[in-house]
N, C-alpha and C positions, 0 to 999 in steps of 0.2 A: 411575593405570597407564595409562588410556587418554588421558589428556593427554600422558603423555611418548611414547608411541606417535606420536600425533598431531604432534607437535614433532619425532620423530626421522624421520617420514615427508616432512613439511615441509623441514626441512634436507636429506635426503637428495635431495629433489626439487629444491632450490635449486642443490645442489653440483652435481648432473646437468645442470640449464640451463646453469650456469657453465661446467661442462665441454664441454658441445655448442658454447656460443656461442665459446669460446676455439678449438675447432677448426676451426670454420667460418671465422672471422676468419683462423687461421693458413693455412689453404687459400686464402682468397682474397688475403691478402696476400702468400704466398709467390711469387716470380720464379723462373721456371727460369734455369738459368745461359745459356741464349740471349738470353732475354729482358734479363736483366741485361748482358751483353755489347753488346747492341743499344743498349741504352739509354746506355750509357757512350759508345759510338761517337758517338751523337746530342748528348750532350753536349759531347763533344771538337770535333764539327762547330760546334755553335753558339757556342762558345768562339772558334774560328777564324773564324767569320764575324763575331761582334759586333765583330771588330777591337778589342779591348779592350787598354788600353794600364796598365801597372803603375805602381803609386803611386811607385816610384824614378825613372820616368821622367819623371812628372808633377812630381815635387819638383825635379829637376834637369832642363829641356828642353835638347834639343841645341843647338849653336850654330848660327847660321844657315847656315854653308857646309856642314855637315854634312846639315842638313835638305833644302838645295836639291840636294846631290848624290843623297840620297836619294829625291826627288821626280824628278829627272832620270832615274834607274834604273827607278824604278818605269813610269815613262810609256816609256820606250824597250822596257822588257819587255811592256808591253801592246801596242806597235806592231807587234813580233815577232811575237806570237800571234795576232792578228788576221788575216781572210782578207785579200787584197788587195781593194780597190773596184774596180768597172767602171764 
């Protein structure tokens, strides 16, 4: 009888420990909606800053004329945005 009681208490203690660890981990890993939104914004910013190119563009590169036009447009855009030098 005491062996069953010890086994029951040990099983109850183990289940209690598992529940406690589960709750602690859930509270630790839970992100608030504000934090999730901030993480999403940071990921979008990182994607934009990484200047990533899609696989489709890599598989079929643009023709040289289109590439030249893009380069000229980007260069002209940079010149307009920068303050005049003295």
